[in-house]
C-alpha positions as CSV (number, residue, x, y, z in Angstrom):
1,X,-157.1,-124.4,-36.4
2,X,-158.6,-121.0,-36.9
3,X,-156.4,-118.5,-38.6
4,X,-157.6,-115.2,-37.2
5,X,-156.8,-112.6,-34.6
6,X,-159.1,-112.3,-31.6
7,X,-159.8,-109.0,-30.0
8,X,-162.6,-109.7,-27.6
9,X,-161.2,-107.3,-25.0
10,X,-163.3,-106.3,-21.9
11,X,-164.2,-102.9,-23.6
12,X,-165.7,-104.8,-26.4
13,X,-167.8,-106.9,-24.0
14,X,-169.0,-103.7,-22.4
15,X,-170.3,-102.5,-25.8
16,X,-171.6,-105.8,-27.0
17,X,-175.0,-104.3,-27.9
18,X,-173.3,-102.2,-30.6
19,X,-172.4,-105.5,-32.4
20,X,-175.8,-107.1,-33.1
21,X,-174.1,-109.3,-35.8
22,X,-172.2,-111.0,-32.9
23,X,-173.3,-112.6,-29.7
24,X,-170.3,-112.1,-27.3
25,X,-171.8,-113.2,-24.0
26,X,-174.3,-115.8,-22.9
27,X,-177.2,-113.3,-22.6
28,X,-176.1,-111.1,-25.5
29,X,-174.9,-108.2,-23.3
30,X,-174.3,-107.4,-19.7
31,X,-178.0,-106.3,-19.4
32,X,-179.0,-110.0,-19.9
33,X,-182.0,-109.1,-22.0
34,X,-181.2,-111.9,-24.6
35,X,-182.6,-109.6,-27.3
36,X,-181.2,-109.4,-30.8
37,X,-181.3,-106.0,-32.6
38,X,-180.9,-107.6,-36.0
39,X,-183.6,-106.6,-38.4
40,X,-183.0,-108.7,-41.5
41,X,-185.7,-111.1,-40.4
42,X,-189.1,-109.5,-39.9
43,X,-192.8,-110.3,-40.0
44,X,-192.9,-109.7,-43.8
45,X,-190.1,-112.1,-44.8
46,X,-190.0,-114.7,-42.1
47,X,-192.1,-117.1,-44.2
48,X,-189.2,-117.2,-46.7
49,X,-186.6,-118.6,-44.4
50,X,-184.9,-121.8,-45.6
51,X,-182.5,-124.2,-43.9
52,X,-178.9,-123.4,-44.7
53,X,-177.0,-126.1,-42.7
54,X,-177.3,-128.5,-39.7
55,X,-174.9,-129.3,-36.9
56,X,-175.4,-132.7,-35.5
57,X,-174.4,-132.8,-31.9
58,X,-172.6,-136.0,-30.9
59,X,-174.6,-136.4,-27.7
60,X,-177.9,-137.8,-26.6
61,X,-178.0,-135.7,-23.5
62,X,-179.9,-132.4,-23.0
63,X,-179.0,-129.6,-25.4
64,X,-179.4,-126.2,-23.7
65,X,-176.4,-124.3,-25.0
66,X,-176.5,-120.7,-26.2
67,X,-173.8,-120.3,-28.8
68,X,-171.4,-117.4,-28.9
69,X,-170.8,-115.8,-32.3
70,X,-167.5,-113.9,-32.7
71,X,-166.8,-112.4,-36.1
72,X,-168.3,-115.3,-38.1
73,X,-167.2,-118.1,-35.8
74,X,-169.7,-119.9,-33.6
75,X,-168.7,-121.5,-30.3
76,X,-171.1,-123.8,-28.5
77,X,-171.1,-126.7,-26.1
78,X,-172.5,-130.2,-26.4
79,X,-173.1,-132.4,-23.4
80,X,-171.5,-133.4,-21.2
81,X,-168.7,-130.8,-21.6
82,X,-167.4,-130.6,-25.2
83,X,-166.6,-127.3,-26.9
84,X,-167.2,-127.0,-30.6
85,X,-166.0,-124.2,-32.9
86,X,-167.6,-124.0,-36.3
87,X,-168.1,-121.7,-39.3
88,X,-171.4,-119.7,-38.6
89,X,-172.0,-119.4,-42.4
90,X,-171.4,-123.0,-43.5
91,X,-171.6,-125.1,-40.3
92,X,-168.1,-126.5,-41.0
93,X,-166.5,-127.7,-37.8
94,X,-163.1,-126.2,-37.1
95,X,-162.3,-128.2,-33.9
96,X,-163.8,-130.0,-30.9
97,X,-162.4,-129.9,-27.4
98,X,-163.4,-133.0,-25.4
99,X,-163.5,-132.7,-21.6
100,X,-163.3,-136.0,-19.6
101,X,-166.0,-135.6,-17.0
102,X,-165.5,-137.3,-13.6
103,X,-167.8,-140.3,-12.9
104,X,-168.5,-138.6,-9.6
105,X,-170.6,-135.9,-11.2
106,X,-174.3,-136.3,-10.5
107,X,-176.3,-133.2,-11.5
108,X,-179.9,-133.6,-10.5
109,X,-181.7,-132.7,-13.8
110,X,-179.6,-134.1,-16.7
111,X,-176.1,-133.8,-18.0
112,X,-176.3,-130.3,-19.4
113,X,-174.1,-127.3,-20.2
114,X,-175.5,-123.9,-21.1
115,X,-172.6,-122.3,-22.9
116,X,-169.3,-120.4,-22.8
117,X,-167.7,-117.1,-22.1
118,X,-164.8,-115.5,-24.1
119,X,-162.1,-113.0,-23.3
120,X,-159.3,-112.3,-25.7
121,X,-158.6,-115.6,-27.5
122,X,-159.7,-117.8,-24.6
123,X,-163.0,-119.6,-24.0
124,X,-164.2,-120.5,-20.6
125,X,-166.4,-123.5,-19.7
126,X,-167.9,-124.6,-16.4
127,X,-168.2,-128.4,-16.1
128,X,-170.7,-130.7,-14.5
129,X,-168.0,-132.0,-12.2
130,X,-167.4,-128.5,-10.9
131,X,-164.2,-127.5,-12.8
132,X,-163.6,-124.3,-14.7
133,X,-161.7,-124.8,-17.9
134,X,-159.9,-122.3,-20.2
135,X,-159.7,-123.3,-23.9
136,X,-157.7,-121.7,-26.7
137,X,-160.3,-120.3,-29.1
138,X,-158.0,-120.8,-32.1
139,X,-157.2,-124.5,-31.8
140,X,-159.3,-126.0,-29.0
141,X,-156.4,-126.8,-26.7
142,X,-156.9,-126.6,-22.9
143,X,-154.9,-123.7,-21.3
144,X,-155.8,-124.4,-17.6
145,X,-158.2,-126.5,-15.6
146,X,-159.2,-125.5,-12.1
147,X,-161.2,-127.7,-9.7
148,X,-163.7,-125.5,-7.8
149,X,-165.6,-128.0,-5.7
150,X,-166.1,-131.7,-5.0
151,X,-168.4,-133.4,-7.5
152,X,-168.7,-136.4,-5.2
153,X,-170.3,-134.1,-2.6
154,X,-173.0,-133.0,-5.1
155,X,-171.4,-129.9,-6.5
156,X,-171.8,-129.2,-10.2
157,X,-171.8,-126.4,-12.7
158,X,-174.2,-126.1,-15.6
159,X,-174.1,-122.4,-16.3
160,X,-172.2,-120.3,-18.8
161,X,-169.5,-118.2,-17.1
162,X,-169.7,-114.4,-17.0
163,X,-166.5,-112.5,-17.8
164,X,-166.2,-109.1,-16.2
165,X,-163.0,-107.1,-16.8
166,X,-160.2,-109.7,-16.2
167,X,-162.3,-112.1,-14.1
168,X,-164.4,-115.1,-14.9
169,X,-167.4,-115.5,-12.5
170,X,-169.3,-118.7,-12.0
171,X,-171.7,-120.3,-9.5
172,X,-172.4,-123.8,-8.4
173,X,-175.4,-126.1,-8.8
174,X,-176.3,-129.0,-6.6
175,X,-179.1,-127.7,-4.4
176,X,-180.8,-131.1,-4.4
177,X,-177.8,-132.7,-2.7
178,X,-177.4,-130.3,0.2
179,X,-174.4,-128.3,-1.0
180,X,-173.5,-124.8,0.3
181,X,-173.9,-122.5,-2.7
182,X,-171.3,-120.0,-3.7
183,X,-170.4,-117.5,-6.5
184,X,-166.7,-117.0,-7.2
185,X,-164.4,-115.1,-9.5
186,X,-161.2,-116.4,-11.1
187,X,-158.3,-114.7,-12.8
188,X,-158.8,-115.2,-16.6
189,X,-155.1,-115.7,-17.3
190,X,-154.4,-118.5,-14.8
191,X,-157.6,-119.6,-13.1
192,X,-156.5,-118.5,-9.6
193,X,-159.5,-117.7,-7.3
194,X,-159.8,-113.9,-6.8
195,X,-162.8,-114.0,-4.4
196,X,-165.6,-116.3,-3.3
197,X,-169.0,-115.4,-1.8
198,X,-171.0,-118.1,0.0
199,X,-174.7,-117.6,-0.7
200,X,-175.6,-118.8,2.8
201,X,-174.1,-116.8,5.6
202,X,-172.0,-118.5,8.3
203,X,-172.0,-117.6,12.0
204,X,-171.1,-113.9,12.4
205,X,-172.3,-112.9,8.9
206,X,-175.5,-110.9,8.3
207,X,-178.5,-113.1,7.9
208,X,-177.1,-116.1,9.6
209,X,-179.7,-115.7,12.4
210,X,-182.4,-116.7,9.9
211,X,-181.0,-120.3,9.7
212,X,-181.8,-123.0,12.2
213,X,-179.0,-124.8,13.9
214,X,-176.5,-126.2,11.3
215,X,-179.0,-126.0,8.4
216,X,-176.8,-123.3,6.9
217,X,-174.1,-125.8,6.1
218,X,-176.4,-127.7,3.7
219,X,-179.1,-125.2,2.8
220,X,-177.9,-125.0,-0.8
221,X,-179.0,-121.6,-2.4
222,X,-177.5,-122.9,-5.6
223,X,-176.5,-120.6,-8.5
224,X,-177.1,-122.3,-11.8
225,X,-178.0,-119.5,-14.2
226,X,-175.6,-116.8,-15.5
227,X,-175.8,-113.4,-13.8
228,X,-175.7,-109.9,-15.2
229,X,-173.4,-106.9,-14.7
230,X,-174.0,-103.2,-14.3
231,X,-170.7,-101.4,-15.3
232,X,-171.9,-98.0,-14.1
233,X,-172.4,-99.3,-10.5
234,X,-169.7,-102.0,-10.8
235,X,-172.2,-104.5,-9.5
236,X,-173.0,-108.0,-10.6
237,X,-176.4,-109.6,-10.0
238,X,-177.2,-113.3,-9.5
239,X,-180.3,-115.2,-8.6
240,X,-180.2,-118.2,-6.2
241,X,-182.6,-121.0,-5.7
242,X,-183.1,-124.7,-5.0
243,X,-183.0,-124.8,-1.2
244,X,-182.0,-128.0,0.5
245,X,-184.1,-129.9,0.9
246,X,-186.4,-128.7,-1.8
247,X,-189.5,-129.8,0.0
248,X,-189.6,-131.8,3.3
249,X,-192.8,-131.4,5.2
250,X,-191.3,-133.3,8.1
251,X,-189.0,-130.4,8.8
252,X,-191.8,-127.8,8.9
253,X,-193.0,-125.4,6.3
254,X,-190.8,-125.2,3.2
255,X,-190.9,-123.0,0.1
256,X,-188.8,-122.5,-2.9
257,X,-187.7,-118.8,-3.1
258,X,-185.4,-117.1,-5.6
259,X,-183.8,-114.1,-4.0
260,X,-181.8,-111.7,-6.0
261,X,-178.3,-110.7,-4.7
262,X,-175.7,-108.3,-5.9
263,X,-172.0,-108.0,-5.3
264,X,-169.7,-105.0,-5.9
265,X,-166.6,-105.8,-7.9
266,X,-163.4,-104.2,-6.7
267,X,-161.7,-102.1,-9.4
268,X,-159.3,-104.0,-11.6
269,X,-157.3,-103.1,-14.6
270,X,-158.9,-103.7,-17.9
271,X,-157.5,-106.7,-19.7
C-alpha cells in the first residue's frame, strides 16, 4: 500500500515538461520527444556514476517498458502484463499487480509491454490479449477490465496508453495476422468506449478506393507505438504500419509504409 495523495490531473499532464524530476507519460510529455531536462548528470561527472539498486524482473520475456515516475514512485511493467510499483530512491517494491493473460494471445514478436499511463490515482495498461485494464496506483487492485478485441483473431496490444483529458487512447497490434487496425478512446473512469477510428477505410469512407477487393478487411495498418498530442490544435498523432501481409510477392508489389495520421479530439471537460 502506498500512503500518498495522487494529483496527476490532466492539467499536470499538459505541463509535464515543467516537472523534469518526474516522467508522467510514456514519452515524457505530449510532444513525445523522450528528452529529459535534468542536468545533474553531465559530461564532467558521468564517470562518477555508481549503482544504487537493482530491480530483478520476474520474467524471462522481452523487457521494453518505459517506467513512469510520479513524485518518487516508479511504475513499470514486466512481461507479460504485470504492473510493479516501487520506491524510485531505494528500489523497494510496494506492490505487484498480476494480470492473467489469455492463452489465445499470440503477438508476433515476443510477449512484451511498453509501459503505462496515469490519470489521478489510476494506472492504465494495455495487454497482449487486447484488454485495457485500470489499476489503483495506491494498492495495485484492478478497478476495471475491458476487452477491446479478440486475441484469438490475432489482435494484441503492446503499447503504453496515452491519456488525453479524461480519455485513455490505445491502438492494436497484430498486423502479421491480418487484423484490421484501429485506434480507440475510452472513458478513464469506467472503460466505456468513447470513439473508435479504423485505420483502414471501409466502403464509403475516404481512401477506400485504394484497396483491392476485400483486402481492406485484413490489411492490418496496426498501431503498436504510443502517439502524441497537440493541445493547441486538439489533435492526436499516431503512426501505422505492418500491412498484411507484410510481404507476399505472389500478390504483386508490396512495401511496408508508415503513414502518419491525426485525429481531432472533441472537447471534453477536464478531469
